[in-house]
PDB file with SEQRES, HELIX, SHEET and CRYST1 records, atoms N, CA, C and O in Angstrom:
SEQRES   1 A   84  MET LYS ALA SER ASP ASP LEU ARG ALA ALA VAL ARG HIS          
SEQRES   2 A   84  GLU ARG ARG ILE GLU LEU ALA GLY GLU GLY LEU ARG PHE          
SEQRES   3 A   84  TYR ASP LEU ILE ARG TRP GLY THR PHE VAL SER THR MET          
SEQRES   4 A   84  GLN GLU PHE GLY LYS THR ASP GLU GLY LYS TYR SER GLY          
SEQRES   5 A   84  ALA GLY THR LEU VAL THR ASP LYS THR TYR PRO TYR PRO          
SEQRES   6 A   84  ILE PRO GLN SER GLU ILE ASP TYR VAL GLY GLY ALA LEU          
SEQRES   7 A   84  THR GLN ASN ASP ASN TYR                                      
HELIX    1 AA1 ALA A    3  GLU A   18  1                                  16    
HELIX    2 AA2 ARG A   25  TRP A   32  1                                   8    
HELIX    3 AA3 PHE A   35  GLY A   43  1                                   9    
HELIX    4 AA4 ASP A   46  SER A   51  1                                   6    
HELIX    5 AA5 GLN A   68  TYR A   73  1                                   6    
CRYST1    1.000    1.000    1.000  90.00  90.00  90.00 P 1           1          
ATOM      1  N   MET A   1      -5.675 -27.992  26.301  1.00  0.00           N  
ATOM      2  CA  MET A   1      -4.513 -27.964  25.411  1.00  0.00           C  
ATOM      3  C   MET A   1      -4.179 -29.404  25.032  1.00  0.00           C  
ATOM      4  O   MET A   1      -4.132 -30.288  25.887  1.00  0.00           O  
ATOM      5  N   LYS A   2      -3.948 -29.624  23.740  1.00  0.00           N  
ATOM      6  CA  LYS A   2      -3.606 -30.947  23.244  1.00  0.00           C  
ATOM      7  C   LYS A   2      -2.102 -31.155  23.276  1.00  0.00           C  
ATOM      8  O   LYS A   2      -1.327 -30.203  23.378  1.00  0.00           O  
ATOM      9  N   ALA A   3      -1.711 -32.399  23.189  1.00  0.00           N  
ATOM     10  CA  ALA A   3      -0.270 -32.742  23.155  1.00  0.00           C  
ATOM     11  C   ALA A   3       0.395 -32.117  21.950  1.00  0.00           C  
ATOM     12  O   ALA A   3       1.557 -31.716  22.016  1.00  0.00           O  
ATOM     13  N   SER A   4      -0.341 -32.031  20.834  1.00  0.00           N  
ATOM     14  CA  SER A   4       0.233 -31.431  19.610  1.00  0.00           C  
ATOM     15  C   SER A   4       0.549 -29.947  19.810  1.00  0.00           C  
ATOM     16  O   SER A   4       1.503 -29.427  19.230  1.00  0.00           O  
ATOM     17  N   ASP A   5      -0.258 -29.267  20.636  1.00  0.00           N  
ATOM     18  CA  ASP A   5      -0.006 -27.854  20.945  1.00  0.00           C  
ATOM     19  C   ASP A   5       1.287 -27.726  21.744  1.00  0.00           C  
ATOM     20  O   ASP A   5       2.072 -26.808  21.507  1.00  0.00           O  
ATOM     21  N   ASP A   6       1.516 -28.647  22.696  1.00  0.00           N  
ATOM     22  CA  ASP A   6       2.747 -28.625  23.458  1.00  0.00           C  
ATOM     23  C   ASP A   6       3.955 -28.847  22.572  1.00  0.00           C  
ATOM     24  O   ASP A   6       4.975 -28.171  22.713  1.00  0.00           O  
ATOM     25  N   LEU A   7       3.835 -29.799  21.658  1.00  0.00           N  
ATOM     26  CA  LEU A   7       4.924 -30.100  20.732  1.00  0.00           C  
ATOM     27  C   LEU A   7       5.209 -28.910  19.844  1.00  0.00           C  
ATOM     28  O   LEU A   7       6.368 -28.559  19.623  1.00  0.00           O  
ATOM     29  N   ARG A   8       4.164 -28.289  19.336  1.00  0.00           N  
ATOM     30  CA  ARG A   8       4.346 -27.120  18.459  1.00  0.00           C  
ATOM     31  C   ARG A   8       5.045 -26.010  19.218  1.00  0.00           C  
ATOM     32  O   ARG A   8       5.958 -25.382  18.683  1.00  0.00           O  
ATOM     33  N   ALA A   9       4.640 -25.754  20.446  1.00  0.00           N  
ATOM     34  CA  ALA A   9       5.279 -24.713  21.249  1.00  0.00           C  
ATOM     35  C   ALA A   9       6.738 -25.054  21.525  1.00  0.00           C  
ATOM     36  O   ALA A   9       7.593 -24.169  21.510  1.00  0.00           O  
ATOM     37  N   ALA A  10       7.029 -26.321  21.774  1.00  0.00           N  
ATOM     38  CA  ALA A  10       8.400 -26.748  22.025  1.00  0.00           C  
ATOM     39  C   ALA A  10       9.279 -26.561  20.797  1.00  0.00           C  
ATOM     40  O   ALA A  10      10.408 -26.083  20.901  1.00  0.00           O  
ATOM     41  N   VAL A  11       8.758 -26.938  19.639  1.00  0.00           N  
ATOM     42  CA  VAL A  11       9.533 -26.782  18.386  1.00  0.00           C  
ATOM     43  C   VAL A  11       9.770 -25.321  18.099  1.00  0.00           C  
ATOM     44  O   VAL A  11      10.881 -24.948  17.724  1.00  0.00           O  
ATOM     45  N   ARG A  12       8.778 -24.488  18.259  1.00  0.00           N  
ATOM     46  CA  ARG A  12       8.929 -23.066  18.006  1.00  0.00           C  
ATOM     47  C   ARG A  12       9.952 -22.454  18.953  1.00  0.00           C  
ATOM     48  O   ARG A  12      10.774 -21.639  18.535  1.00  0.00           O  
ATOM     49  N   HIS A  13       9.908 -22.837  20.207  1.00  0.00           N  
ATOM     50  CA  HIS A  13      10.892 -22.321  21.168  1.00  0.00           C  
ATOM     51  C   HIS A  13      12.284 -22.785  20.808  1.00  0.00           C  
ATOM     52  O   HIS A  13      13.229 -21.998  20.857  1.00  0.00           O  
ATOM     53  N   GLU A  14      12.429 -24.047  20.447  1.00  0.00           N  
ATOM     54  CA  GLU A  14      13.724 -24.586  20.087  1.00  0.00           C  
ATOM     55  C   GLU A  14      14.306 -23.858  18.860  1.00  0.00           C  
ATOM     56  O   GLU A  14      15.485 -23.501  18.850  1.00  0.00           O  
ATOM     57  N   ARG A  15      13.498 -23.648  17.862  1.00  0.00           N  
ATOM     58  CA  ARG A  15      13.981 -22.926  16.650  1.00  0.00           C  
ATOM     59  C   ARG A  15      14.380 -21.507  17.031  1.00  0.00           C  
ATOM     60  O   ARG A  15      15.388 -21.000  16.538  1.00  0.00           O  
ATOM     61  N   ARG A  16      13.615 -20.860  17.894  1.00  0.00           N  
ATOM     62  CA  ARG A  16      13.918 -19.506  18.312  1.00  0.00           C  
ATOM     63  C   ARG A  16      15.277 -19.452  19.008  1.00  0.00           C  
ATOM     64  O   ARG A  16      16.072 -18.550  18.743  1.00  0.00           O  
ATOM     65  N   ILE A  17      15.544 -20.388  19.874  1.00  0.00           N  
ATOM     66  CA  ILE A  17      16.801 -20.412  20.632  1.00  0.00           C  
ATOM     67  C   ILE A  17      17.974 -20.847  19.760  1.00  0.00           C  
ATOM     68  O   ILE A  17      19.011 -20.185  19.731  1.00  0.00           O  
ATOM     69  N   GLU A  18      17.808 -21.956  19.054  1.00  0.00           N  
ATOM     70  CA  GLU A  18      18.915 -22.537  18.283  1.00  0.00           C  
ATOM     71  C   GLU A  18      19.322 -21.662  17.091  1.00  0.00           C  
ATOM     72  O   GLU A  18      20.500 -21.607  16.737  1.00  0.00           O  
ATOM     73  N   LEU A  19      18.364 -20.990  16.481  1.00  0.00           N  
ATOM     74  CA  LEU A  19      18.656 -20.230  15.253  1.00  0.00           C  
ATOM     75  C   LEU A  19      18.743 -18.737  15.498  1.00  0.00           C  
ATOM     76  O   LEU A  19      18.690 -17.946  14.556  1.00  0.00           O  
ATOM     77  N   ALA A  20      18.876 -18.349  16.749  1.00  0.00           N  
ATOM     78  CA  ALA A  20      18.971 -16.910  17.085  1.00  0.00           C  
ATOM     79  C   ALA A  20      20.161 -16.296  16.352  1.00  0.00           C  
ATOM     80  O   ALA A  20      21.262 -16.846  16.383  1.00  0.00           O  
ATOM     81  N   GLY A  21      19.945 -15.181  15.707  1.00  0.00           N  
ATOM     82  CA  GLY A  21      21.026 -14.466  15.050  1.00  0.00           C  
ATOM     83  C   GLY A  21      21.348 -15.004  13.657  1.00  0.00           C  
ATOM     84  O   GLY A  21      22.275 -14.504  13.020  1.00  0.00           O  
ATOM     85  N   GLU A  22      20.621 -15.997  13.164  1.00  0.00           N  
ATOM     86  CA  GLU A  22      20.931 -16.551  11.858  1.00  0.00           C  
ATOM     87  C   GLU A  22      20.014 -16.054  10.754  1.00  0.00           C  
ATOM     88  O   GLU A  22      20.150 -16.470   9.603  1.00  0.00           O  
ATOM     89  N   GLY A  23      19.073 -15.161  11.091  1.00  0.00           N  
ATOM     90  CA  GLY A  23      18.224 -14.544  10.096  1.00  0.00           C  
ATOM     91  C   GLY A  23      17.074 -15.412   9.613  1.00  0.00           C  
ATOM     92  O   GLY A  23      16.526 -15.145   8.543  1.00  0.00           O  
ATOM     93  N   LEU A  24      16.694 -16.423  10.343  1.00  0.00           N  
ATOM     94  CA  LEU A  24      15.627 -17.310   9.923  1.00  0.00           C  
ATOM     95  C   LEU A  24      14.314 -17.084  10.692  1.00  0.00           C  
ATOM     96  O   LEU A  24      13.276 -17.632  10.319  1.00  0.00           O  
ATOM     97  N   ARG A  25      14.357 -16.315  11.717  1.00  0.00           N  
ATOM     98  CA  ARG A  25      13.178 -16.113  12.552  1.00  0.00           C  
ATOM     99  C   ARG A  25      12.032 -15.484  11.769  1.00  0.00           C  
ATOM    100  O   ARG A  25      10.880 -15.881  11.940  1.00  0.00           O  
ATOM    101  N   PHE A  26      12.328 -14.515  10.917  1.00  0.00           N  
ATOM    102  CA  PHE A  26      11.301 -13.851  10.118  1.00  0.00           C  
ATOM    103  C   PHE A  26      10.498 -14.880   9.329  1.00  0.00           C  
ATOM    104  O   PHE A  26       9.267 -14.844   9.326  1.00  0.00           O  
ATOM    105  N   TYR A  27      11.186 -15.785   8.670  1.00  0.00           N  
ATOM    106  CA  TYR A  27      10.513 -16.785   7.819  1.00  0.00           C  
ATOM    107  C   TYR A  27       9.701 -17.764   8.657  1.00  0.00           C  
ATOM    108  O   TYR A  27       8.641 -18.214   8.222  1.00  0.00           O  
ATOM    109  N   ASP A  28      10.178 -18.096   9.845  1.00  0.00           N  
ATOM    110  CA  ASP A  28       9.408 -18.964  10.750  1.00  0.00           C  
ATOM    111  C   ASP A  28       8.115 -18.261  11.136  1.00  0.00           C  
ATOM    112  O   ASP A  28       7.042 -18.862  11.075  1.00  0.00           O  
ATOM    113  N   LEU A  29       8.202 -17.004  11.530  1.00  0.00           N  
ATOM    114  CA  LEU A  29       7.026 -16.256  11.961  1.00  0.00           C  
ATOM    115  C   LEU A  29       6.010 -16.136  10.836  1.00  0.00           C  
ATOM    116  O   LEU A  29       4.808 -16.262  11.067  1.00  0.00           O  
ATOM    117  N   ILE A  30       6.481 -15.896   9.633  1.00  0.00           N  
ATOM    118  CA  ILE A  30       5.574 -15.826   8.473  1.00  0.00           C  
ATOM    119  C   ILE A  30       4.907 -17.179   8.259  1.00  0.00           C  
ATOM    120  O   ILE A  30       3.686 -17.253   8.122  1.00  0.00           O  
ATOM    121  N   ARG A  31       5.695 -18.247   8.230  1.00  0.00           N  
ATOM    122  CA  ARG A  31       5.171 -19.602   7.981  1.00  0.00           C  
ATOM    123  C   ARG A  31       4.159 -19.999   9.060  1.00  0.00           C  
ATOM    124  O   ARG A  31       3.147 -20.621   8.738  1.00  0.00           O  
ATOM    125  N   TRP A  32       4.397 -19.663  10.312  1.00  0.00           N  
ATOM    126  CA  TRP A  32       3.520 -20.058  11.390  1.00  0.00           C  
ATOM    127  C   TRP A  32       2.320 -19.117  11.540  1.00  0.00           C  
ATOM    128  O   TRP A  32       1.418 -19.396  12.330  1.00  0.00           O  
ATOM    129  N   GLY A  33       2.298 -18.000  10.787  1.00  0.00           N  
ATOM    130  CA  GLY A  33       1.207 -17.070  10.888  1.00  0.00           C  
ATOM    131  C   GLY A  33       1.212 -16.240  12.155  1.00  0.00           C  
ATOM    132  O   GLY A  33       0.169 -15.747  12.584  1.00  0.00           O  
ATOM    133  N   THR A  34       2.398 -16.081  12.766  1.00  0.00           N  
ATOM    134  CA  THR A  34       2.481 -15.353  14.033  1.00  0.00           C  
ATOM    135  C   THR A  34       3.301 -14.061  13.914  1.00  0.00           C  
ATOM    136  O   THR A  34       3.604 -13.425  14.923  1.00  0.00           O  
ATOM    137  N   PHE A  35       3.653 -13.680  12.702  1.00  0.00           N  
ATOM    138  CA  PHE A  35       4.505 -12.513  12.521  1.00  0.00           C  
ATOM    139  C   PHE A  35       3.872 -11.241  13.105  1.00  0.00           C  
ATOM    140  O   PHE A  35       4.506 -10.524  13.880  1.00  0.00           O  
ATOM    141  N   VAL A  36       2.633 -10.974  12.729  1.00  0.00           N  
ATOM    142  CA  VAL A  36       1.964  -9.731  13.160  1.00  0.00           C  
ATOM    143  C   VAL A  36       1.856  -9.675  14.664  1.00  0.00           C  
ATOM    144  O   VAL A  36       2.236  -8.677  15.276  1.00  0.00           O  
ATOM    145  N   SER A  37       1.343 -10.733  15.274  1.00  0.00           N  
ATOM    146  CA  SER A  37       1.156 -10.713  16.726  1.00  0.00           C  
ATOM    147  C   SER A  37       2.491 -10.627  17.472  1.00  0.00           C  
ATOM    148  O   SER A  37       2.590  -9.926  18.479  1.00  0.00           O  
ATOM    149  N   THR A  38       3.516 -11.334  16.987  1.00  0.00           N  
ATOM    150  CA  THR A  38       4.820 -11.293  17.630  1.00  0.00           C  
ATOM    151  C   THR A  38       5.432  -9.896  17.535  1.00  0.00           C  
ATOM    152  O   THR A  38       5.978  -9.398  18.520  1.00  0.00           O  
ATOM    153  N   MET A  39       5.353  -9.262  16.380  1.00  0.00           N  
ATOM    154  CA  MET A  39       5.905  -7.936  16.207  1.00  0.00           C  
ATOM    155  C   MET A  39       5.169  -6.900  17.021  1.00  0.00           C  
ATOM    156  O   MET A  39       5.784  -5.989  17.575  1.00  0.00           O  
ATOM    157  N   GLN A  40       3.840  -7.031  17.099  1.00  0.00           N  
ATOM    158  CA  GLN A  40       3.059  -6.099  17.900  1.00  0.00           C  
ATOM    159  C   GLN A  40       3.389  -6.246  19.368  1.00  0.00           C  
ATOM    160  O   GLN A  40       3.457  -5.245  20.082  1.00  0.00           O  
ATOM    161  N   GLU A  41       3.598  -7.466  19.843  1.00  0.00           N  
ATOM    162  CA  GLU A  41       4.002  -7.683  21.225  1.00  0.00           C  
ATOM    163  C   GLU A  41       5.390  -7.110  21.476  1.00  0.00           C  
ATOM    164  O   GLU A  41       5.634  -6.514  22.525  1.00  0.00           O  
ATOM    165  N   PHE A  42       6.315  -7.289  20.508  1.00  0.00           N  
ATOM    166  CA  PHE A  42       7.646  -6.718  20.654  1.00  0.00           C  
ATOM    167  C   PHE A  42       7.566  -5.207  20.740  1.00  0.00           C  
ATOM    168  O   PHE A  42       8.331  -4.597  21.488  1.00  0.00           O  
ATOM    169  N   GLY A  43       6.669  -4.592  20.001  1.00  0.00           N  
ATOM    170  CA  GLY A  43       6.508  -3.128  20.027  1.00  0.00           C  
ATOM    171  C   GLY A  43       6.108  -2.610  21.396  1.00  0.00           C  
ATOM    172  O   GLY A  43       6.277  -1.425  21.681  1.00  0.00           O  
ATOM    173  N   LYS A  44       5.585  -3.473  22.243  1.00  0.00           N  
ATOM    174  CA  LYS A  44       5.169  -3.078  23.604  1.00  0.00           C  
ATOM    175  C   LYS A  44       6.289  -3.203  24.618  1.00  0.00           C  
ATOM    176  O   LYS A  44       6.155  -2.726  25.745  1.00  0.00           O  
ATOM    177  N   THR A  45       7.401  -3.839  24.238  1.00  0.00           N  
ATOM    178  CA  THR A  45       8.542  -3.957  25.153  1.00  0.00           C  
ATOM    179  C   THR A  45       9.306  -2.648  25.197  1.00  0.00           C  
ATOM    180  O   THR A  45       9.088  -1.773  24.359  1.00  0.00           O  
ATOM    181  N   ASP A  46      10.187  -2.508  26.155  1.00  0.00           N  
ATOM    182  CA  ASP A  46      10.993  -1.273  26.240  1.00  0.00           C  
ATOM    183  C   ASP A  46      11.814  -1.069  24.993  1.00  0.00           C  
ATOM    184  O   ASP A  46      11.884   0.046  24.477  1.00  0.00           O  
ATOM    185  N   GLU A  47      12.444  -2.129  24.491  1.00  0.00           N  
ATOM    186  CA  GLU A  47      13.245  -2.014  23.301  1.00  0.00           C  
ATOM    187  C   GLU A  47      12.392  -1.636  22.083  1.00  0.00           C  
ATOM    188  O   GLU A  47      12.806  -0.816  21.263  1.00  0.00           O  
ATOM    189  N   GLY A  48      11.208  -2.233  21.968  1.00  0.00           N  
ATOM    190  CA  GLY A  48      10.310  -1.934  20.863  1.00  0.00           C  
ATOM    191  C   GLY A  48       9.803  -0.506  20.916  1.00  0.00           C  
ATOM    192  O   GLY A  48       9.680   0.155  19.885  1.00  0.00           O  
ATOM    193  N   LYS A  49       9.510  -0.031  22.115  1.00  0.00           N  
ATOM    194  CA  LYS A  49       9.038   1.350  22.271  1.00  0.00           C  
ATOM    195  C   LYS A  49      10.129   2.339  21.883  1.00  0.00           C  
ATOM    196  O   LYS A  49       9.863   3.360  21.249  1.00  0.00           O  
ATOM    197  N   TYR A  50      11.357   2.022  22.273  1.00  0.00           N  
ATOM    198  CA  TYR A  50      12.474   2.904  21.960  1.00  0.00           C  
ATOM    199  C   TYR A  50      12.777   2.939  20.479  1.00  0.00           C  
ATOM    200  O   TYR A  50      13.043   4.007  19.928  1.00  0.00           O  
ATOM    201  N   SER A  51      12.743   1.782  19.818  1.00  0.00           N  
ATOM    202  CA  SER A  51      13.116   1.709  18.418  1.00  0.00           C  
ATOM    203  C   SER A  51      11.926   1.935  17.485  1.00  0.00           C  
ATOM    204  O   SER A  51      12.115   2.271  16.315  1.00  0.00           O  
ATOM    205  N   GLY A  52      10.714   1.756  17.987  1.00  0.00           N  
ATOM    206  CA  GLY A  52       9.527   1.862  17.145  1.00  0.00           C  
ATOM    207  C   GLY A  52       9.281   0.597  16.320  1.00  0.00           C  
ATOM    208  O   GLY A  52       8.339   0.563  15.528  1.00  0.00           O  
ATOM    209  N   ALA A  53      10.080  -0.411  16.481  1.00  0.00           N  
ATOM    210  CA  ALA A  53       9.935  -1.639  15.711  1.00  0.00           C  
ATOM    211  C   ALA A  53       8.664  -2.385  16.131  1.00  0.00           C  
ATOM    212  O   ALA A  53       8.397  -2.569  17.319  1.00  0.00           O  
ATOM    213  N   GLY A  54       7.906  -2.799  15.151  1.00  0.00           N  
ATOM    214  CA  GLY A  54       6.729  -3.590  15.384  1.00  0.00           C  
ATOM    215  C   GLY A  54       5.478  -2.802  15.684  1.00  0.00           C  
ATOM    216  O   GLY A  54       4.391  -3.376  15.752  1.00  0.00           O  
ATOM    217  N   THR A  55       5.603  -1.497  15.866  1.00  0.00           N  
ATOM    218  CA  THR A  55       4.438  -0.732  16.281  1.00  0.00           C  
ATOM    219  C   THR A  55       3.449  -0.505  15.137  1.00  0.00           C  
ATOM    220  O   THR A  55       2.262  -0.300  15.392  1.00  0.00           O  
ATOM    221  N   LEU A  56       3.905  -0.535  13.896  1.00  0.00           N  
ATOM    222  CA  LEU A  56       3.008  -0.275  12.758  1.00  0.00           C  
ATOM    223  C   LEU A  56       2.729  -1.509  11.934  1.00  0.00           C  
ATOM    224  O   LEU A  56       2.187  -1.397  10.834  1.00  0.00           O  
ATOM    225  N   VAL A  57       3.082  -2.694  12.429  1.00  0.00           N  
ATOM    226  CA  VAL A  57       2.879  -3.924  11.670  1.00  0.00           C  
ATOM    227  C   VAL A  57       1.423  -4.356  11.756  1.00  0.00           C  
ATOM    228  O   VAL A  57       0.839  -4.438  12.836  1.00  0.00           O  
ATOM    229  N   THR A  58       0.856  -4.629  10.590  1.00  0.00           N  
ATOM    230  CA  THR A  58      -0.506  -5.200  10.514  1.00  0.00           C  
ATOM    231  C   THR A  58      -0.482  -6.345   9.524  1.00  0.00           C  
ATOM    232  O   THR A  58       0.549  -6.627   8.914  1.00  0.00           O  
ATOM    233  N   ASP A  59      -1.613  -7.000   9.365  1.00  0.00           N  
ATOM    234  CA  ASP A  59      -1.677  -8.115   8.403  1.00  0.00           C  
ATOM    235  C   ASP A  59      -1.570  -7.616   6.961  1.00  0.00           C  
ATOM    236  O   ASP A  59      -1.428  -8.429   6.047  1.00  0.00           O  
ATOM    237  N   LYS A  60      -1.634  -6.329   6.738  1.00  0.00           N  
ATOM    238  CA  LYS A  60      -1.504  -5.767   5.388  1.00  0.00           C  
ATOM    239  C   LYS A  60      -0.096  -5.266   5.083  1.00  0.00           C  
ATOM    240  O   LYS A  60       0.176  -4.890   3.943  1.00  0.00           O  
ATOM    241  N   THR A  61       0.803  -5.245   6.055  1.00  0.00           N  
ATOM    242  CA  THR A  61       2.118  -4.632   5.825  1.00  0.00           C  
ATOM    243  C   THR A  61       3.239  -5.583   5.502  1.00  0.00           C  
ATOM    244  O   THR A  61       4.278  -5.138   5.015  1.00  0.00           O  
ATOM    245  N   TYR A  62       3.087  -6.888   5.750  1.00  0.00           N  
ATOM    246  CA  TYR A  62       4.235  -7.772   5.589  1.00  0.00           C  
ATOM    247  C   TYR A  62       4.296  -8.578   4.318  1.00  0.00           C  
ATOM    248  O   TYR A  62       5.407  -8.960   3.949  1.00  0.00           O  
ATOM    249  N   PRO A  63       3.197  -8.890   3.582  1.00  0.00           N  
ATOM    250  CA  PRO A  63       3.378  -9.762   2.411  1.00  0.00           C  
ATOM    251  C   PRO A  63       4.219  -9.079   1.327  1.00  0.00           C  
ATOM    252  O   PRO A  63       4.131  -7.871   1.103  1.00  0.00           O  
ATOM    253  N   TYR A  64       5.027  -9.894   0.675  1.00  0.00           N  
ATOM    254  CA  TYR A  64       5.821  -9.386  -0.433  1.00  0.00           C  
ATOM    255  C   TYR A  64       4.921  -9.214  -1.661  1.00  0.00           C  
ATOM    256  O   TYR A  64       3.870  -9.850  -1.749  1.00  0.00           O  
ATOM    257  N   PRO A  65       5.324  -8.360  -2.610  1.00  0.00           N  
ATOM    258  CA  PRO A  65       4.539  -8.250  -3.831  1.00  0.00           C  
ATOM    259  C   PRO A  65       4.697  -9.503  -4.688  1.00  0.00           C  
ATOM    260  O   PRO A  65       5.744 -10.149  -4.669  1.00  0.00           O  
ATOM    261  N   ILE A  66       3.664  -9.836  -5.427  1.00  0.00           N  
ATOM    262  CA  ILE A  66       3.717 -10.939  -6.385  1.00  0.00           C  
ATOM    263  C   ILE A  66       4.237 -10.372  -7.694  1.00  0.00           C  
ATOM    264  O   ILE A  66       3.678  -9.390  -8.182  1.00  0.00           O  
ATOM    265  N   PRO A  67       5.277 -10.942  -8.287  1.00  0.00           N  
ATOM    266  CA  PRO A  67       5.782 -10.400  -9.554  1.00  0.00           C  
ATOM    267  C   PRO A  67       4.690 -10.375 -10.629  1.00  0.00           C  
ATOM    268  O   PRO A  67       3.923 -11.326 -10.778  1.00  0.00           O  
ATOM    269  N   GLN A  68       4.640  -9.291 -11.355  1.00  0.00           N  
ATOM    270  CA  GLN A  68       3.622  -9.152 -12.391  1.00  0.00           C  
ATOM    271  C   GLN A  68       3.703 -10.273 -13.426  1.00  0.00           C  
ATOM    272  O   GLN A  68       2.677 -10.705 -13.951  1.00  0.00           O  
ATOM    273  N   SER A  69       4.903 -10.740 -13.722  1.00  0.00           N  
ATOM    274  CA  SER A  69       5.074 -11.833 -14.683  1.00  0.00           C  
ATOM    275  C   SER A  69       4.364 -13.104 -14.211  1.00  0.00           C  
ATOM    276  O   SER A  69       3.851 -13.863 -15.034  1.00  0.00           O  
ATOM    277  N   GLU A  70       4.327 -13.345 -12.896  1.00  0.00           N  
ATOM    278  CA  GLU A  70       3.630 -14.524 -12.361  1.00  0.00           C  
ATOM    279  C   GLU A  70       2.103 -14.354 -12.469  1.00  0.00           C  
ATOM    280  O   GLU A  70       1.388 -15.308 -12.777  1.00  0.00           O  
ATOM    281  N   ILE A  71       1.623 -13.149 -12.215  1.00  0.00           N  
ATOM    282  CA  ILE A  71       0.185 -12.880 -12.354  1.00  0.00           C  
ATOM    283  C   ILE A  71      -0.233 -13.062 -13.785  1.00  0.00           C  
ATOM    284  O   ILE A  71      -1.282 -13.646 -14.058  1.00  0.00           O  
ATOM    285  N   ASP A  72       0.579 -12.567 -14.717  1.00  0.00           N  
ATOM    286  CA  ASP A  72       0.291 -12.713 -16.154  1.00  0.00           C  
ATOM    287  C   ASP A  72       0.336 -14.180 -16.577  1.00  0.00           C  
ATOM    288  O   ASP A  72      -0.485 -14.618 -17.383  1.00  0.00           O  
ATOM    289  N   TYR A  73       1.293 -14.942 -16.037  1.00  0.00           N  
ATOM    290  CA  TYR A  73       1.508 -16.330 -16.430  1.00  0.00           C  
ATOM    291  C   TYR A  73       0.286 -17.184 -16.093  1.00  0.00           C  
ATOM    292  O   TYR A  73      -0.058 -18.092 -16.849  1.00  0.00           O  
ATOM    293  N   VAL A  74      -0.372 -16.902 -14.966  1.00  0.00           N  
ATOM    294  CA  VAL A  74      -1.528 -17.709 -14.571  1.00  0.00           C  
ATOM    295  C   VAL A  74      -2.855 -17.091 -15.032  1.00  0.00           C  
ATOM    296  O   VAL A  74      -3.931 -17.470 -14.569  1.00  0.00           O  
ATOM    297  N   GLY A  75      -2.749 -16.144 -15.944  1.00  0.00           N  
ATOM    298  CA  GLY A  75      -3.968 -15.577 -16.531  1.00  0.00           C  
ATOM    299  C   GLY A  75      -4.822 -14.768 -15.588  1.00  0.00           C  
ATOM    300  O   GLY A  75      -6.040 -14.701 -15.755  1.00  0.00           O  
ATOM    301  N   GLY A  76      -4.207 -14.153 -14.600  1.00  0.00           N  
ATOM    302  CA  GLY A  76      -4.939 -13.318 -13.673  1.00  0.00           C  
ATOM    303  C   GLY A  76      -5.576 -14.064 -12.522  1.00  0.00           C  
ATOM    304  O   GLY A  76      -6.372 -13.481 -11.787  1.00  0.00           O  
ATOM    305  N   ALA A  77      -5.248 -15.361 -12.335  1.00  0.00           N  
ATOM    306  CA  ALA A  77      -5.815 -16.133 -11.222  1.00  0.00           C  
ATOM    307  C   ALA A  77      -5.291 -15.632  -9.879  1.00  0.00           C  
ATOM    308  O   ALA A  77      -5.933 -15.844  -8.850  1.00  0.00           O  
ATOM    309  N   LEU A  78      -4.139 -14.973  -9.876  1.00  0.00           N  
ATOM    310  CA  LEU A  78      -3.581 -14.390  -8.671  1.00  0.00           C  
ATOM    311  C   LEU A  78      -3.913 -12.915  -8.642  1.00  0.00           C  
ATOM    312  O   LEU A  78      -3.988 -12.270  -9.687  1.00  0.00           O  
ATOM    313  N   THR A  79      -4.113 -12.375  -7.448  1.00  0.00           N  
ATOM    314  CA  THR A  79      -4.293 -10.925  -7.311  1.00  0.00           C  
ATOM    315  C   THR A  79      -3.141 -10.395  -6.485  1.00  0.00           C  
ATOM    316  O   THR A  79      -2.629 -11.075  -5.596  1.00  0.00           O  
ATOM    317  N   GLN A  80      -2.748  -9.192  -6.786  1.00  0.00           N  
ATOM    318  CA  GLN A  80      -1.602  -8.549  -6.096  1.00  0.00           C  
ATOM    319  C   GLN A  80      -1.932  -8.332  -4.621  1.00  0.00           C  
ATOM    320  O   GLN A  80      -3.067  -8.010  -4.269  1.00  0.00           O  
ATOM    321  N   ASN A  81      -0.936  -8.511  -3.771  1.00  0.00           N  
ATOM    322  CA  ASN A  81      -1.087  -8.204  -2.350  1.00  0.00           C  
ATOM    323  C   ASN A  81      -1.359  -6.717  -2.174  1.00  0.00           C  
ATOM    324  O   ASN A  81      -0.940  -5.891  -2.985  1.00  0.00           O  
ATOM    325  N   ASP A  82      -2.068  -6.395  -1.098  1.00  0.00           N  
ATOM    326  CA  ASP A  82      -2.365  -4.984  -0.805  1.00  0.00           C  
ATOM    327  C   ASP A  82      -1.062  -4.198  -0.652  1.00  0.00           C  
ATOM    328  O   ASP A  82      -0.015  -4.755  -0.322  1.00  0.00           O  
ATOM    329  N   ASN A  83      -1.155  -2.881  -0.904  1.00  0.00           N  
ATOM    330  CA  ASN A  83      -0.066  -1.946  -0.752  1.00  0.00           C  
ATOM    331  C   ASN A  83       0.991  -2.031  -1.840  1.00  0.00           C  
ATOM    332  O   ASN A  83       2.053  -1.423  -1.702  1.00  0.00           O  
ATOM    333  N   TYR A  84       0.737  -2.766  -2.915  1.00  0.00           N  
ATOM    334  CA  TYR A  84       1.687  -2.827  -4.028  1.00  0.00           C  
ATOM    335  C   TYR A  84       0.986  -2.501  -5.322  1.00  0.00           C  
ATOM    336  O   TYR A  84       1.614  -2.498  -6.381  1.00  0.00           O  
TER     337      TYR A  84                                                      
END                                                                             
């Protein structure tokens, strides 16, 4: 493990603790590329099993749709995310 890995883990933990309840965790998980794995792990907890949260999350379920006007604007260089 490199020192940068330790720093990354520390920053992620700090943001998780300091910003709890402020609605920013989702965007951190998306930015860090850990949304799917985090939600799937949550689905294995007692609370996740009870609520069903995270149990159906895959890498195909979370991206937002790209507005059609943006796809048209770039001449089709973008392709729509799956499931939209």
